[in-house]
C-alpha positions as CSV (number, residue, x, y, z in Angstrom):
1,M,50.5,34.2,-25.8
2,A,48.8,33.4,-22.6
3,P,45.0,33.8,-22.6
4,K,43.7,36.8,-20.9
5,I,41.9,35.9,-17.7
6,G,38.8,38.0,-17.1
7,R,35.1,37.9,-16.9
8,P,33.3,35.9,-19.6
9,G,31.5,37.9,-22.3
10,K,27.9,37.9,-23.3
11,G,28.2,35.0,-25.7
12,G,30.0,32.7,-23.2
13,S,28.5,29.3,-22.3
14,L,27.0,28.6,-19.0
15,K,29.7,26.1,-18.3
16,V,32.3,28.9,-18.5
17,H,30.2,31.0,-16.1
18,M,30.0,28.1,-13.7
19,A,33.7,27.5,-13.9
20,Y,34.4,31.1,-13.3
21,T,32.1,31.5,-10.4
22,S,33.3,28.2,-8.8
23,C,36.9,29.6,-8.9
24,L,35.6,32.8,-7.4
25,L,33.9,30.9,-4.6
26,L,37.1,28.9,-3.9
27,V,39.1,32.0,-3.6
28,I,36.6,33.6,-1.2
29,L,36.3,30.5,1.0
30,V,40.2,30.1,1.2
31,F,40.4,33.8,2.1
32,K,37.8,33.4,4.8
33,F,39.4,30.3,6.2
34,T,42.9,31.9,6.4
35,S,41.8,35.2,7.7
36,N,39.5,33.7,10.4
37,H,41.5,30.6,11.3
38,S,41.8,31.7,14.9
39,Q,38.0,32.1,15.2
40,H,37.1,29.0,13.3
41,H,34.4,27.8,15.6
42,T,32.6,31.1,15.9
43,G,33.0,32.5,12.4
44,S,32.9,29.6,9.9
45,K,29.2,29.7,9.3
46,A,29.3,33.5,8.9
47,G,32.2,33.1,6.4
48,D,30.2,30.5,4.4
49,R,27.2,32.7,4.4
50,S,29.2,35.7,3.1
51,A,30.8,33.5,0.4
52,I,27.4,32.3,-0.7
53,D,26.0,35.8,-0.8
54,S,28.9,37.0,-2.9
55,L,28.5,34.0,-5.2
56,Q,24.8,34.6,-5.4
57,R,25.2,38.3,-6.4
58,H,27.7,37.3,-9.0
59,Q,25.6,34.4,-10.4
60,E,22.5,36.5,-10.7
61,A,24.3,39.3,-12.6
62,Q,26.0,36.8,-14.9
63,A,22.8,34.9,-15.5
64,A,20.9,38.1,-16.3
65,R,23.5,39.0,-18.9
66,H,23.7,35.5,-20.3
67,Y,20.0,35.0,-20.8
68,A,19.6,38.6,-22.2
69,A,22.1,37.6,-24.9
70,H,19.7,34.8,-26.0
71,D,16.4,36.8,-25.9
72,S,16.7,38.0,-29.5
73,H,17.2,34.4,-30.7
74,Q,15.2,32.2,-28.2
75,P,11.6,32.3,-26.9
76,R,11.6,33.8,-23.4
77,A,11.1,31.5,-20.5
78,L,7.6,31.9,-19.1
79,D,8.6,31.9,-15.4
80,E,11.7,31.9,-13.3
81,N,11.8,28.1,-13.1
82,R,12.4,27.9,-16.8
83,A,16.0,27.3,-17.7
84,S,17.4,28.6,-21.0
85,P,18.0,26.1,-23.8
86,S,21.7,26.1,-23.1
87,T,21.1,25.5,-19.5
88,S,18.9,22.6,-20.1
89,S,21.4,21.1,-22.6
90,A,24.2,21.4,-20.1
91,L,22.2,19.8,-17.3
92,A,20.9,17.0,-19.6
93,T,24.6,16.1,-20.0
94,T,25.7,16.5,-16.4
95,G,22.5,16.2,-14.3
96,G,21.8,12.9,-12.8
97,D,25.3,11.9,-11.8
98,Q,25.4,8.1,-11.5
99,S,27.6,8.3,-8.4
100,R,24.8,9.9,-6.5
101,T,22.4,7.1,-5.3
102,L,19.9,6.8,-2.5
103,N,21.3,3.3,-1.8
104,D,24.3,5.0,-0.2
105,P,23.5,5.7,3.5
106,N,25.7,8.8,3.6
107,M,24.2,10.2,0.4
108,R,20.7,9.4,1.6
109,E,21.3,11.3,4.8
110,K,22.3,14.4,2.8
111,Y,19.1,14.2,0.8
112,Q,17.1,13.8,4.0
113,D,18.6,16.9,5.5
114,M,18.0,19.0,2.3
115,Y,14.4,17.9,2.0
116,A,13.8,18.5,5.7
117,T,14.8,22.1,5.1
118,Y,12.5,22.2,2.1
119,H,9.5,20.9,3.9
120,K,10.0,23.2,6.9
121,Q,9.6,26.1,4.4
122,R,6.7,24.5,2.5
123,G,4.4,23.6,5.5
124,A,1.1,21.8,5.3
125,N,-0.5,23.4,2.2
126,C,-2.1,21.4,-0.6
127,Q,-2.7,24.1,-3.1
128,Q,-1.2,22.2,-6.0
129,A,-2.0,18.5,-5.3
130,C,-5.5,18.5,-3.8
131,P,-7.4,20.3,-6.6
132,M,-6.1,17.6,-9.0
133,T,-8.5,15.1,-7.5
134,N,-11.2,16.8,-9.6
135,Y,-9.3,15.8,-12.7
136,Y,-8.8,12.2,-11.6
137,D,-12.5,11.8,-10.8
138,H,-13.5,13.3,-14.1
139,M,-11.1,11.1,-16.2
140,W,-11.4,7.8,-14.3
141,G,-14.2,8.0,-11.7
142,P,-15.7,6.5,-9.8
143,Y,-12.5,4.6,-9.1
144,K,-11.7,2.6,-6.0
145,S,-8.0,2.7,-5.1
146,H,-5.3,5.4,-5.3
147,F,-1.5,5.4,-4.5
148,D,0.3,8.7,-4.2
149,A,4.1,8.3,-4.8
150,G,5.8,11.3,-3.1
151,A,3.1,11.9,-0.6
152,A,4.9,14.9,1.1
153,N,2.6,16.2,3.8
154,C,0.0,13.5,3.0
155,M,-2.8,16.0,2.4
156,L,-3.7,14.4,-0.9
157,V,-3.8,10.9,0.7
158,R,-6.1,12.3,3.4
159,K,-8.4,13.9,0.8
160,V,-8.7,10.7,-1.3
161,K,-9.2,8.6,1.8
162,K,-11.9,11.0,3.1
163,S,-13.8,10.5,-0.3
164,G,-14.2,6.8,0.5
165,K,-11.5,5.4,-1.7
166,M,-8.7,3.1,-0.7
167,A,-5.7,5.5,-0.3
168,M,-2.1,4.7,0.3
169,G,1.3,6.4,-0.4
170,I,5.0,6.7,0.1
171,E,7.2,9.6,1.1
172,F,11.0,9.7,1.2
173,N,11.5,12.4,3.8
174,S,11.1,11.2,7.4
175,F,10.8,14.8,8.8
176,V,7.7,15.7,6.9
177,V,6.1,12.3,7.7
178,N,6.8,12.7,11.4
179,E,5.4,16.2,11.3
180,Y,2.2,15.7,9.3
181,C,1.6,11.9,8.6
182,S,2.6,10.0,11.7
183,D,-0.9,8.6,12.1
184,L,-1.0,7.4,8.5
185,R,2.5,5.9,8.9
186,D,1.5,4.1,12.1
187,E,-1.6,2.7,10.3
188,G,0.5,1.4,7.4
189,I,-1.2,3.7,4.9
190,V,1.9,5.8,4.2
191,Q,5.3,4.1,3.8
192,V,8.5,6.0,4.6
193,G,11.5,5.6,2.3
194,P,12.6,6.2,-1.3
195,L,10.1,5.2,-4.0
196,H,12.2,2.3,-5.3
197,E,12.0,0.6,-1.9
198,S,8.2,0.6,-1.7
199,K,6.8,-2.7,-0.4
200,G,3.6,-2.4,-2.5
201,P,0.9,-3.9,-2.5
202,W,1.5,-4.6,-6.2
203,G,-1.0,-4.5,-9.0
204,V,-4.0,-3.3,-7.0
205,F,-4.4,0.4,-7.6
206,D,-6.8,2.0,-10.1
207,V,-4.9,5.3,-10.0
208,V,-1.2,6.0,-9.2
209,T,0.0,9.6,-9.0
210,C,3.6,10.9,-8.8
211,T,3.7,14.7,-9.3
212,D,7.0,16.6,-9.1
213,V,8.9,13.6,-7.8
214,L,10.9,11.8,-10.5
215,E,13.1,14.7,-11.4
216,H,14.3,14.7,-7.7
217,V,15.3,11.0,-7.9
218,P,19.0,10.4,-8.7
219,L,19.6,8.9,-12.1
220,A,20.9,5.7,-10.5
221,N,17.5,5.1,-8.9
222,V,15.2,6.2,-11.7
223,E,14.7,2.9,-13.5
224,E,13.8,1.1,-10.2
225,S,11.4,3.9,-9.3
226,V,9.5,3.7,-12.5
227,E,9.4,0.0,-12.2
228,V,7.7,0.4,-8.8
229,L,5.1,2.9,-10.3
230,S,4.2,0.2,-12.9
231,K,4.0,-2.6,-10.3
232,L,1.7,-0.5,-8.1
233,A,-0.9,0.0,-10.9
234,K,-3.3,-2.8,-11.8
235,P,-3.2,-3.9,-15.4
236,G,-5.2,-1.3,-17.3
237,G,-4.7,1.1,-14.4
238,H,-4.1,4.9,-14.8
239,L,-1.1,7.0,-13.9
240,F,-0.8,10.8,-13.6
241,L,2.8,12.1,-13.5
242,I,4.3,15.6,-13.6
243,I,8.0,15.7,-14.3
244,S,10.0,18.9,-14.6
245,H,12.4,19.0,-17.6
246,D,14.4,21.9,-16.2
247,S,17.0,22.4,-13.5
248,S,15.6,23.8,-10.2
249,K,16.0,27.4,-9.3
250,H,17.6,26.1,-6.1
251,D,20.3,24.5,-8.2
252,R,20.9,27.5,-10.4
253,M,21.0,30.2,-7.7
254,V,22.9,29.1,-4.6
255,G,21.7,32.0,-2.5
256,H,18.0,31.6,-3.5
257,S,17.0,29.7,-0.3
258,N,18.1,27.6,2.6
259,V,17.4,24.6,0.4
260,A,19.8,25.9,-2.2
261,Q,22.5,26.4,0.3
262,E,22.0,22.9,1.8
263,G,22.3,21.3,-1.6
264,F,25.4,23.4,-2.6
265,L,27.3,22.7,0.6
266,T,26.6,18.9,0.4
267,D,27.2,18.7,-3.4
268,I,23.7,17.4,-4.2
269,K,20.9,18.8,-6.4
270,V,17.2,19.4,-6.0
271,H,16.6,18.2,-9.6
272,E,18.9,15.3,-10.0
273,T,17.6,13.9,-13.2
274,V,16.9,16.6,-15.8
275,R,15.7,15.0,-19.1
276,E,13.4,15.8,-21.9
277,R,9.9,14.3,-22.5
278,S,11.0,11.7,-25.1
279,W,13.6,10.3,-22.7
280,W,11.1,9.9,-20.0
281,L,8.5,8.3,-22.3
282,E,11.1,5.7,-23.3
283,V,11.8,4.8,-19.7
284,L,8.1,4.6,-18.9
285,K,7.4,2.4,-21.9
286,R,10.0,-0.1,-20.8
287,H,7.8,-0.7,-17.8
288,G,4.5,-1.1,-19.7
289,L,3.4,2.5,-19.2
290,V,2.2,4.2,-22.4
291,E,0.6,7.5,-23.2
292,D,-3.2,7.6,-22.7
293,K,-4.2,10.2,-25.3
294,K,-7.9,9.7,-24.7
295,S,-7.5,10.7,-21.0
296,M,-5.2,13.5,-21.9
297,K,-7.9,15.0,-24.1
298,K,-10.5,14.6,-21.3
299,F,-8.0,16.3,-19.0
300,L,-7.4,19.3,-21.2
301,D,-11.1,19.6,-22.1
302,Y,-12.1,19.5,-18.4
303,N,-9.5,22.1,-17.6
304,M,-10.7,24.4,-20.4
305,D,-14.4,24.1,-19.4
306,V,-14.3,23.7,-15.6
307,M,-11.0,24.1,-13.7
308,K,-9.5,26.9,-15.9
309,D,-6.0,26.4,-14.7
310,P,-4.0,28.7,-17.0
311,R,-1.1,26.2,-17.3
312,W,-3.3,23.8,-19.3
313,G,-5.4,26.3,-21.4
314,Y,-8.5,28.2,-20.6
315,V,-11.1,30.6,-22.1
316,N,-10.8,34.3,-21.3
317,K,-13.5,36.7,-22.5
318,G,-14.5,34.2,-25.2
319,K,-10.9,33.8,-26.4
320,V,-9.3,30.3,-26.2
321,I,-5.9,30.4,-24.6
322,P,-4.0,27.2,-25.5
323,P,-2.1,25.1,-23.0
324,N,1.3,26.4,-22.0
325,Q,3.7,24.2,-24.0
326,K,6.1,23.8,-21.0
327,H,3.4,22.6,-18.6
328,W,1.7,20.4,-21.2
329,E,5.0,18.6,-21.9
330,R,5.8,17.9,-18.3
331,T,2.3,16.3,-17.8
332,Y,2.3,12.5,-18.3
333,I,-1.1,10.8,-18.4
334,L,-0.5,7.1,-18.8
335,K,-2.1,3.7,-18.9
336,K,-0.5,0.4,-17.7
337,V,-0.6,-2.1,-20.5
338,A,-2.3,-5.2,-19.3
339,T,0.2,-8.0,-19.3
340,V,0.0,-11.6,-18.2
341,E,2.7,-12.1,-15.5
342,N,4.3,-15.5,-14.8
343,H,2.4,-15.9,-11.6
344,H,0.2,-18.8,-10.6
345,V,-3.3,-17.5,-11.1
346,P,-6.3,-19.8,-10.9
347,Q,-8.2,-20.2,-14.2
348,A,-11.8,-18.9,-14.5
349,S,-12.9,-22.5,-14.8
350,H,-11.7,-23.2,-11.3
351,L,-13.9,-20.4,-9.9
352,N,-16.8,-21.7,-11.9
353,E,-16.2,-25.2,-10.4
354,E,-16.3,-23.7,-7.0
355,E,-19.6,-22.0,-7.6
356,E,-21.0,-25.3,-8.9
357,H,-20.6,-26.7,-5.4
358,L,-23.5,-24.5,-4.2
359,P,-26.3,-26.7,-2.9
360,H,-29.1,-27.3,-5.4
361,P,-32.6,-27.3,-4.0
362,D,-33.3,-30.8,-5.5
363,H,-30.4,-32.2,-3.4
364,L,-31.1,-30.5,-0.1
365,E,-32.7,-33.5,1.5
366,E,-29.9,-35.7,0.4
367,Q,-27.3,-33.3,1.7
368,E,-29.1,-33.1,5.1
369,Q,-29.2,-36.9,5.4
370,E,-25.5,-37.1,4.5
371,E,-24.6,-34.4,7.0
372,Q,-26.6,-36.2,9.7
373,Q,-25.0,-39.5,8.9
374,R,-21.5,-37.9,9.1
375,E,-22.3,-36.4,12.5
376,E,-23.5,-39.8,13.7
377,E,-20.3,-41.5,12.5
378,E,-18.2,-38.8,14.2
379,D,-20.2,-39.2,17.5
380,H,-19.6,-43.0,17.2
381,D,-15.9,-42.6,16.5
382,E,-15.6,-40.1,19.4
383,Q,-17.3,-42.6,21.8
384,H,-15.0,-45.3,20.5
385,W,-11.9,-43.3,21.4
386,E,-13.3,-42.3,24.8
387,D,-14.1,-45.9,25.6
388,K,-10.7,-46.9,24.5
389,E,-9.0,-44.3,26.7
390,V,-11.1,-45.4,29.7
391,A,-10.2,-49.1,29.0
392,E,-6.5,-48.3,28.7
393,D,-6.6,-46.0,31.7
394,V,-4.8,-43.3,29.7
395,D,-3.7,-40.4,31.9
396,H,-3.3,-37.0,30.1
397,S,-2.8,-35.0,33.2
398,E,0.9,-34.4,32.3
399,H,-0.2,-32.8,29.0
400,V,-2.8,-30.6,30.8
401,H,-0.1,-29.4,33.3
402,A,2.2,-28.5,30.4
403,L,-0.3,-25.9,29.2
404,V,-0.4,-24.0,32.5
405,D,2.4,-22.0,34.2
406,S,2.8,-23.5,37.7
407,H,3.4,-20.1,39.2
408,T,0.8,-17.9,37.5
409,G,-1.7,-20.4,36.4
410,Q,-1.7,-18.7,32.9
411,V,-2.0,-20.5,29.6
412,T,1.5,-20.9,28.1
413,R,0.4,-21.6,24.6
414,D,1.3,-18.3,22.8
415,L,2.2,-17.6,19.2
416,D,4.8,-15.1,20.5
417,N,6.8,-18.1,21.7
418,P,9.0,-19.1,18.7
419,K,9.1,-22.8,19.7
420,M,5.3,-22.9,20.1
421,R,4.8,-21.1,16.8
422,E,6.9,-23.7,15.1
423,K,4.7,-26.4,16.4
424,Y,1.6,-24.7,15.1
425,Q,3.3,-24.2,11.7
426,D,4.0,-27.9,11.5
427,M,0.4,-28.9,12.4
428,Y,-1.2,-26.5,9.9
429,E,1.2,-27.5,7.2
430,T,-0.2,-31.1,7.7
431,Y,-3.7,-29.7,7.6
432,H,-3.3,-27.7,4.4
433,K,-1.6,-30.5,2.6
434,Q,-4.8,-32.5,3.1
435,R,-7.1,-29.6,2.3
436,G,-5.5,-28.6,-1.0
437,A,-6.7,-25.6,-3.1
438,N,-10.5,-25.9,-2.9
439,C,-12.7,-22.9,-2.1
440,Q,-16.0,-24.6,-1.6
441,Q,-16.8,-22.8,1.7
442,A,-15.3,-19.3,1.4
443,C,-15.8,-18.3,-2.3
444,P,-19.6,-18.6,-2.5
445,M,-19.8,-16.2,0.5
446,T,-18.9,-13.3,-1.8
447,N,-22.4,-13.4,-3.1
448,Y,-23.7,-12.6,0.5
449,Y,-21.1,-9.8,1.0
450,D,-22.1,-8.1,-2.3
451,Y,-25.8,-8.4,-1.5
452,M,-25.5,-7.0,2.0
453,W,-22.9,-4.3,1.4
454,G,-22.3,-3.9,-2.3
455,P,-21.0,-2.2,-4.3
456,Y,-18.1,-2.0,-1.8
457,K,-14.5,-1.2,-2.7
458,S,-12.0,-2.9,-0.4
459,H,-11.8,-6.2,1.3
460,F,-9.4,-7.8,3.8
461,D,-9.5,-11.6,4.4
462,A,-7.9,-12.6,7.8
463,G,-6.9,-16.2,7.6
464,A,-6.5,-16.3,3.8
465,A,-5.5,-20.0,3.7
466,N,-4.9,-20.8,0.0
467,C,-5.9,-17.2,-1.1
468,M,-8.7,-18.3,-3.4
469,L,-11.1,-15.8,-1.8
470,V,-8.6,-13.0,-2.1
471,R,-8.1,-13.8,-5.8
472,K,-11.8,-13.9,-6.4
473,V,-12.4,-10.6,-4.7
474,K,-9.4,-9.0,-6.6
475,K,-10.7,-10.4,-9.9
476,S,-14.1,-8.7,-9.3
477,G,-12.2,-5.3,-9.4
478,K,-12.1,-4.6,-5.6
479,M,-9.0,-3.8,-3.6
480,A,-8.2,-7.1,-1.9
481,M,-5.6,-8.0,0.7
482,G,-5.2,-10.6,3.4
483,I,-3.0,-12.4,5.9
484,E,-2.3,-16.1,6.5
485,F,-0.4,-17.7,9.4
486,N,0.9,-20.8,7.7
487,S,3.9,-20.3,5.5
488,F,3.6,-23.6,3.7
489,V,0.1,-22.9,2.3
490,V,1.3,-19.4,1.2
491,N,4.4,-20.8,-0.5
492,E,2.3,-23.4,-2.2
493,H,-0.7,-21.3,-3.4
494,C,-0.1,-17.6,-2.8
495,S,3.6,-16.8,-3.4
496,D,2.7,-14.3,-6.1
497,L,0.3,-12.4,-3.8
498,R,2.9,-12.5,-1.0
499,D,5.6,-11.1,-3.3
500,E,3.2,-8.4,-4.4
501,G,2.5,-7.3,-0.8
502,I,-1.2,-8.3,-1.1
503,V,-1.0,-11.2,1.3
504,Q,1.0,-11.0,4.5
505,V,2.5,-14.0,6.2
506,G,2.3,-14.4,10.0
507,P,-0.2,-14.5,12.9
508,L,-3.2,-12.2,12.7
509,H,-2.1,-10.1,15.7
510,E,1.1,-9.2,13.9
511,S,-0.6,-7.8,10.8
512,K,1.0,-4.5,9.5
513,G,-2.3,-3.1,8.2
514,P,-3.0,-0.8,6.5
515,W,-5.4,0.4,9.2
516,G,-8.9,1.9,8.9
517,V,-9.3,1.5,5.1
518,F,-11.3,-1.6,4.5
519,D,-15.1,-1.7,3.8
520,V,-15.3,-5.4,4.5
521,V,-13.2,-7.6,6.8
522,T,-13.8,-11.3,6.8
523,C,-12.4,-13.9,9.3
524,T,-14.1,-17.2,8.9
525,D,-13.1,-20.3,10.9
526,V,-10.0,-18.6,12.3
527,L,-10.4,-17.1,15.8
528,E,-11.1,-20.5,17.5
529,H,-7.7,-21.6,16.2
530,V,-5.9,-18.6,17.9
531,P,-4.4,-19.3,21.4
532,L,-6.2,-17.6,24.1
533,A,-3.1,-15.5,24.9
534,N,-3.3,-13.9,21.4
535,V,-7.1,-13.5,21.0
536,E,-7.4,-9.9,22.4
537,E,-4.7,-8.6,20.1
538,S,-6.2,-10.5,17.1
539,V,-9.6,-9.0,17.6
540,E,-8.0,-5.5,18.0
541,V,-6.3,-6.0,14.6
542,L,-9.7,-6.9,12.9
543,S,-11.1,-3.7,14.3
544,K,-8.2,-1.6,13.2
545,L,-8.4,-3.0,9.6
546,A,-12.0,-1.9,9.2
547,K,-12.8,1.7,8.4
548,P,-15.2,3.4,10.8
549,G,-18.7,2.1,9.8
550,G,-17.1,-0.8,8.0
551,H,-18.5,-4.3,8.0
552,L,-17.1,-7.6,9.4
553,F,-18.2,-11.1,8.7
554,L,-16.9,-13.8,11.2
555,I,-17.5,-17.4,11.7
556,I,-16.2,-18.8,15.0
557,S,-16.8,-22.3,16.1
558,H,-17.9,-22.8,19.7
559,D,-17.0,-26.5,19.9
560,S,-13.8,-28.4,20.2
561,S,-12.4,-29.7,16.9
562,K,-12.9,-33.4,16.0
563,H,-9.1,-33.4,15.5
564,D,-8.7,-32.5,19.2
565,R,-11.3,-35.0,20.4
566,M,-10.1,-38.0,18.4
567,V,-6.4,-38.5,18.3
568,G,-6.5,-41.1,15.7
569,H,-8.9,-39.2,13.4
570,S,-6.2,-37.8,11.1
571,N,-2.6,-36.8,10.7
572,V,-3.5,-33.3,11.9
573,A,-5.0,-34.9,15.1
574,Q,-1.8,-36.9,15.7
575,E,0.4,-33.9,15.0
576,G,-1.5,-31.8,17.6
577,F,-1.5,-34.5,20.2
578,L,2.2,-35.3,19.9
579,S,3.1,-31.5,20.0
580,D,0.7,-30.9,22.9
581,I,-1.3,-28.2,21.1
582,K,-4.9,-28.0,19.8
583,V,-6.6,-27.2,16.6
584,H,-9.3,-25.3,18.4
585,E,-7.4,-23.4,21.1
586,T,-10.1,-21.0,22.2
587,V,-13.5,-22.7,22.7
588,K,-15.9,-20.1,24.1
589,D,-19.6,-19.4,23.6
590,R,-21.2,-16.6,21.6
591,E,-21.7,-14.3,24.6
592,W,-18.0,-14.5,25.5
593,W,-17.0,-13.6,21.9
594,L,-19.5,-10.7,21.6
595,E,-18.0,-9.2,24.8
596,V,-14.5,-9.4,23.4
597,L,-15.6,-8.0,20.1
598,G,-17.5,-5.2,21.8
599,R,-14.4,-4.1,23.7
600,H,-12.9,-3.2,20.3
601,G,-15.9,-1.3,18.9
602,L,-17.3,-4.2,16.9
603,V,-21.1,-4.5,17.5
604,E,-23.8,-6.8,16.1
605,D,-25.3,-5.5,12.8
606,K,-28.9,-6.9,13.1
607,K,-30.0,-5.2,9.9
608,S,-27.3,-7.0,7.9
609,M,-27.9,-10.3,9.7
610,K,-31.6,-10.1,8.6
611,M,-30.5,-9.4,5.0
612,F,-28.1,-12.3,5.2
613,L,-30.7,-14.8,6.3
614,E,-33.3,-13.6,3.8
615,Y,-30.9,-13.8,0.9
616,N,-29.9,-17.3,1.9
617,M,-33.6,-18.3,2.2
618,D,-34.5,-16.9,-1.2
619,V,-31.4,-17.3,-3.3
620,M,-28.4,-19.2,-1.9
621,K,-30.4,-21.9,0.0
622,D,-27.5,-23.1,2.1
623,P,-29.2,-25.5,4.6
624,R,-27.0,-24.2,7.4
625,W,-28.8,-20.9,7.5
626,G,-32.4,-21.9,6.5
627,Y,-34.1,-22.5,3.2
628,V,-37.4,-23.4,1.6
629,N,-38.0,-27.0,0.6
630,K,-41.2,-27.9,-1.3
631,G,-43.0,-24.8,0.0
632,K,-41.9,-25.5,3.6
633,K,-39.5,-23.1,5.4
634,I,-36.7,-24.8,7.2
635,P,-35.3,-22.5,9.9
636,P,-31.6,-21.8,10.3
637,S,-29.6,-24.4,12.3
638,E,-29.2,-22.9,15.8
639,K,-25.6,-24.1,15.8
640,H,-24.6,-22.4,12.6
641,W,-26.5,-19.3,13.2
642,A,-24.9,-18.8,16.6
643,R,-21.4,-19.1,15.2
644,T,-22.1,-16.5,12.5
645,Y,-21.1,-12.9,13.6
646,I,-22.1,-10.1,11.3
647,L,-20.7,-6.9,12.8
648,K,-20.2,-3.2,12.2
649,K,-17.4,-1.1,13.4
650,E,-18.6,1.9,15.5
651,E,-17.9,5.3,13.9
């Protein structure tokens, strides 16, 4: 006997309901198409709308009857977002179709359209995310750096940034970024794209948040997305996640909203990956993210005593209302397990060796004598080469002419010229091969920075060379980033930091930021190496990197390099001479540099300069900046003082 076809009864499963309603929708759509075929271009949208309305009314009626049948046996859902147990079970089996992936351009476009519709409805509010900063500060404050994965309208990023922390984020939907975050995008603070395509920087953030995001990620991209969350957090760093375990109301009720209709018509879901807590904990653990029960307790206690959000428990008229089980379960407070990665990281003993190179008071006179002797030898060598050139009647006019455009008279050395850039790359490769991995000059300077501006939170080193300074700053717990022009030295000493997005590779004027977030920007013995054609842009980048009121420490030589003066002095000198380029490309006096810096809002910080010189006199005793020897004050060397620029970015 053929089965009777009719409406499913009260005990029918949701799968049967969905099959029934899908058939109904198909019949309606076919009917609409055949009856309105002649008016296809004017009536198709109306037909779809009518079909969706019919389906919505039928679904709501069926859902009401279906859930009512379970009320006597199951705890009632606490709000309309809560799916029934049978619904969750069905979606746990079918939700998160592996064929849906954000790596498919066509599929990605569908999600972009759906979330553009969502964010148009949502607007610029921050009622959910922004109050959460109070919890983060209570659990982990004062912390220094924060990454928000799923930044939406960027209100949370702005609030964290305004509090003085280093704040960055990523948001998938380009519409909401263009609408609310274009400035943060242009500054390199907020990336645009799916979470699993984030470019870092890796391993630098104290706190990573990802609230109401992972359930939206297609199952095919979940593993990569969780891996990125782990990579963003520093070892021992904290993560706060909220992940829904239920299907979205937009997926359950097609006529609920424009978002629901968009998803239905394009065959995608709002909540793509619907899984239970144990499943998510297993995925998170695979990437070194484990439950932080101590922080969870602090979170719940703080909510009970201060925030009083009813989702996580509160006190009402002396009566303790426990946390809502649903909301507690979807809250993940985690800690990244500190692991030793297979990267080249300098041992602590190396850093200690660097600090041992600080001048000792007992050896100051010997050091001065040695330095004076070296200068005399250089002067002698320089005179020797000058005399030799005169004796041989060497004419370098052809080299000079090659540097100037015959029509415009402008300098033609420019890092934007690929062939010229290659010449500089080769010369600085030779230079760094000779220099190696020492940090005798740069690393001890951190003592000065901490004394003048500490405790500060974020530091950018422009001209990172072998990255030893970046490593030392990072090891101290600060947010550290940098950029280095020469690819050889980065490959040799900084490949891990490059791969983690901490150190960029390229000329300073091509830095991608992030802009306006760094407390301290250093650029020592760099700008004189920059061709004149690129100086203005390079100084502009230094200014953009510093936050308003931020500090900059620059050392700029005002003299030509000995490599430029003495062709036979070294392999670097020969490389430059043969390639018709210089080691010190821009040789200008202090007044000229201050004028350029001033054009970009960087002004002398006389208060910090005074602190710098006093600290050197009393503690560091570097003979370049003055010291006390046997009760006698030796003033700073005029040459070294003049090339030291301690600046502040105007607010």
